[in-house]
C-alpha positions as a Python dict, from the first residue, in 0.01 Angstrom:
ca = {
    (1, 'M'): (0, 0, 0),
    (2, 'N'): (-2, -57, -375),
    (3, 'D'): (-121, 205, -621),
    (4, 'I'): (-333, -15, -846),
    (5, 'S'): (-352, 249, -1120),
    (6, 'D'): (28, 269, -1137),
    (7, 'I'): (62, -108, -1137),
    (8, 'L'): (-183, -137, -1426),
    (9, 'R'): (5, 129, -1623),
    (10, 'E'): (331, -58, -1560),
    (11, 'L'): (175, -385, -1676),
    (12, 'L'): (47, -213, -1990),
    (13, 'D'): (395, -74, -2057),
    (14, 'R'): (555, -413, -2002),
    (15, 'F'): (307, -640, -2180),
    (16, 'S'): (115, -402, -2409),
    (17, 'N'): (-249, -494, -2450),
    (18, 'T'): (-188, -869, -2473),
    (19, 'P'): (-319, -1181, -2303),
    (20, 'E'): (5, -1183, -2102),
    (21, 'L'): (-111, -865, -1926),
    (22, 'D'): (-433, -1037, -1821),
    (23, 'E'): (-245, -1348, -1711),
    (24, 'E'): (3, -1150, -1502),
    (25, 'F'): (-269, -945, -1336),
    (26, 'D'): (-469, -1260, -1259),
    (27, 'R'): (-155, -1421, -1116),
    (28, 'M'): (-94, -1119, -893),
    (29, 'R'): (-450, -1134, -761),
    (30, 'R'): (-430, -1507, -691),
    (31, 'T'): (-93, -1507, -518),
    (32, 'D'): (-102, -1186, -313),
    (33, 'E'): (-391, -1153, -67),
    (34, 'E'): (-302, -793, 22),
    (35, 'F'): (-295, -695, -345),
    (36, 'E'): (-635, -854, -396),
    (37, 'K'): (-782, -659, -103),
    (38, 'E'): (-636, -334, -235),
    (39, 'Y'): (-769, -410, -582),
    (40, 'V'): (-1122, -458, -447),
    (41, 'I'): (-1101, -126, -261),
    (42, 'W'): (-961, 44, -573),
    (43, 'C'): (-1254, -88, -777),
    (44, 'E'): (-1505, 37, -521),
    (45, 'D'): (-1337, 378, -496),
    (46, 'N'): (-1327, 421, -875),
    (47, 'G'): (-1666, 276, -965),
    (48, 'Y'): (-1534, -36, -1137),
    (49, 'S'): (-1661, -390, -1102),
    (50, 'V'): (-1413, -628, -940),
    (51, 'K'): (-1453, -870, -1229),
    (52, 'D'): (-1372, -625, -1510),
    (53, 'G'): (-1232, -315, -1340),
    (54, 'Y'): (-871, -361, -1441),
    (55, 'R'): (-969, -429, -1801),
    (56, 'D'): (-1197, -123, -1811),
    (57, 'F'): (-912, 90, -1676),
    (58, 'I'): (-667, -49, -1933),
    (59, 'N'): (-917, 18, -2214),
    (60, 'E'): (-962, 377, -2092),
    (61, 'I'): (-585, 432, -2106),
    (62, 'I'): (-567, 290, -2458),
    (63, 'E'): (-862, 500, -2576),
    (64, 'S'): (-707, 816, -2430),
    (65, 'Q'): (-378, 739, -2607),
    (66, 'D'): (-561, 681, -2935),
    (67, 'S'): (-752, 1006, -2886),
    (68, 'Y'): (-427, 1193, -2825),
    (69, 'W'): (-276, 1065, -3151),
    (70, 'D'): (-596, 1132, -3344),
    (71, 'N'): (-593, 1494, -3222),
    (72, 'Y'): (-222, 1525, -3294),
    (73, 'Q'): (-269, 1413, -3654),
    (74, 'E'): (-585, 1621, -3698),
    (75, 'F'): (-380, 1937, -3655),
    (76, 'G'): (-140, 1843, -3935),
    (77, 'N'): (129, 1675, -3730),
    (78, 'N'): (204, 1360, -3926),
    (79, 'I'): (468, 1122, -3808),
}
C-alpha cells in the first residue's frame, strides 16, 4: 500500500511546486489503478476532494514551510 502523503512530499522535493509535479501525479493516477484507488481512499480519509486533494495537500505543505521561515525570521534569525 502506498502512503499518498509521503509520495506527495517526495514529488514536491523532486519537482518543487511546478507544473511537472502536477503532470507526474496525473500520470501516476492514469497509469496505476491501485494508486488511483489508494488516492481516492486517502482523499476520503483526509477530507479532500478527489479532484483537488493532492494540490490542497501540497499547498498546505508550502504554507507551513513559509510559516516556519516567517517565524524563524521574526525572532531575529536572518539567513
